[in-house]
C-alpha positions in Angstrom: -60.2 19.0 -22.6 -58.8 22.2 -24.1 -57.5 22.9 -20.6 -55.7 19.5 -20.3 -54.0 20.0 -23.7 -52.7 23.4 -22.6 -51.4 22.0 -19.3 -49.6 19.2 -21.2 -48.2 21.6 -23.7 -47.0 23.8 -20.8 -45.4 20.8 -19.1 -43.6 19.8 -22.3 -42.2 23.3 -22.7 -41.0 23.4 -19.1 -39.4 20.0 -19.6 -37.7 21.1 -22.8 -36.6 24.3 -21.1 -35.2 22.3 -18.1 -33.4 19.9 -20.5 -31.8 22.8 -22.3 -30.9 24.5 -19.0 -29.3 21.3 -17.7 -27.4 20.7 -20.9 -26.1 24.2 -20.8 -25.1 23.9 -17.2 -23.3 20.6 -18.0 -21.4 22.2 -20.8 -20.5 25.1 -18.6 -19.1 22.7 -16.0 -17.3 20.5 -18.5 -15.8 23.2 -20.7 -13.3 24.5 -18.0 -12.1 20.9 -17.5 -11.4 20.5 -21.2 -9.8 23.9 -21.3 -7.6 23.1 -18.3 -6.5 19.9 -19.8 -5.6 21.5 -23.2 -3.8 24.4 -21.3 -1.8 22.0 -19.3 -0.6 20.2 -22.4 0.3 23.5 -24.0 2.2 24.6 -20.9 4.2 21.3 -20.8 5.2 21.8 -24.5 6.0 25.4 -23.7 8.1 24.5 -20.7 10.1 21.9 -22.7 10.6 24.4 -25.5 11.5 27.2 -23.1 14.2 25.0 -21.6 15.5 23.9 -25.0 15.6 27.5 -26.3 17.5 28.6 -23.2 20.0 25.7 -23.6 20.6 26.6 -27.3 21.3 30.3 -26.4 23.5 29.2 -23.5 25.5 26.8 -25.7 25.9 29.6 -28.3 27.4 32.1 -25.8 29.5 29.4 -24.0 30.9 28.2 -27.3 31.9 31.8 -28.1 33.6 32.3 -24.6 35.4 29.0 -24.8 36.3 29.1 -28.5 34.4 25.8 -29.2 33.6 26.1 -32.9 31.9 22.7 -33.2 29.6 23.6 -30.3 28.9 26.9 -31.9 28.0 25.2 -35.2 25.5 23.0 -33.4 23.5 26.0 -32.3 23.3 27.7 -35.7 20.6 27.2 -38.4 22.0 26.7 -41.9 20.6 30.1 -42.9 22.0 31.9 -39.8 22.7 35.6 -40.3 24.0 38.1 -37.7 23.8 41.8 -37.9 26.2 43.8 -35.7 25.3 47.4 -34.7 28.2 49.3 -33.0 27.8 53.0 -32.6 28.6 54.9 -35.8 30.4 52.0 -37.5 28.5 50.8 -40.5 26.4 47.7 -39.8 28.2 44.4 -40.4 26.8 41.0 -41.1 28.1 37.5 -40.5 26.9 34.2 -41.9 26.9 31.1 -39.8 30.0 29.8 -41.6 31.8 33.1 -40.8 30.8 32.9 -37.2 32.1 29.4 -36.8 35.4 30.3 -38.6 35.8 33.3 -36.4 35.4 31.2 -33.2 37.7 28.5 -34.6 40.5 31.0 -35.6 40.2 33.3 -32.6 39.9 30.5 -30.0 38.7 31.3 -26.4 37.8 34.9 -25.8 40.2 37.1 -23.9 37.4 38.4 -21.7 38.2 37.8 -18.0 36.1 35.1 -16.4 34.3 37.8 -14.3 33.1 39.5 -17.5 31.8 36.3 -19.1 28.3 36.9 -17.8 25.0 36.4 -19.6 21.3 36.9 -18.9 19.0 34.9 -21.2 15.4 35.8 -21.6 13.0 33.9 -23.8 10.7 36.6 -25.1 8.2 34.5 -27.0 7.6 31.0 -28.4 5.0 30.5 -31.0 4.9 27.0 -32.5 8.3 26.4 -34.1 9.6 30.0 -33.8 11.0 31.6 -30.7 12.6 35.0 -29.8 15.2 35.4 -27.1 17.4 38.1 -25.7 21.0 37.5 -24.5 22.5 40.3 -22.4 26.2 40.1 -21.9 28.4 42.7 -20.2 29.3 44.6 -23.4 26.6 43.7 -25.8 23.0 42.6 -26.3 21.8 39.9 -28.8 18.2 39.7 -30.0 17.7 36.3 -31.5 15.2 34.5 -33.6 15.2 30.7 -33.3 13.6 28.0 -35.4 12.7 24.4 -34.4 13.2 21.7 -36.9 13.0 18.0 -36.3 12.6 18.8 -32.6 15.8 20.8 -32.3 16.1 24.6 -31.7 18.6 26.5 -33.9 19.5 30.2 -34.0 18.3 31.6 -37.2 19.2 35.2 -36.8 20.9 37.6 -34.4 20.8 41.4 -34.2 23.7 42.4 -31.9 24.1 45.9 -30.3 27.6 46.4 -28.9 27.7 48.9 -26.0 31.4 49.8 -25.7 
């Protein structure tokens, strides 16, 4: 009788161990599927944001090149601020209003079409904040963008002029 009780106790423990093992195995198999699904959703949002950030930066530089003040204004956050670093010249700053007025008053840039180049790199996107780098022929802009109501706007620029 004592022997039967020990055998039953051993069987119960084996069954419990087997259930725990199968549950753990099931979780190990299910977890990657959940992770892949979440990762795919995050990648889709990131791809959409990546395209939108690039488009905002492209609109910004094209507005500058073409002298389109209203297009420029559409890219700028209300608190936009630009810092310009140019060799030994003291650092200058421009607000969004000043930037739009400069584009409006100066009109299209006098840069030849061949020099109107740009390389846009999105450095990071984290939620509703992004950083981007715009490389033009004579300067580099490092940008911080903010997304509000689903629209990306340029919040700040640090520009290094090379010539």
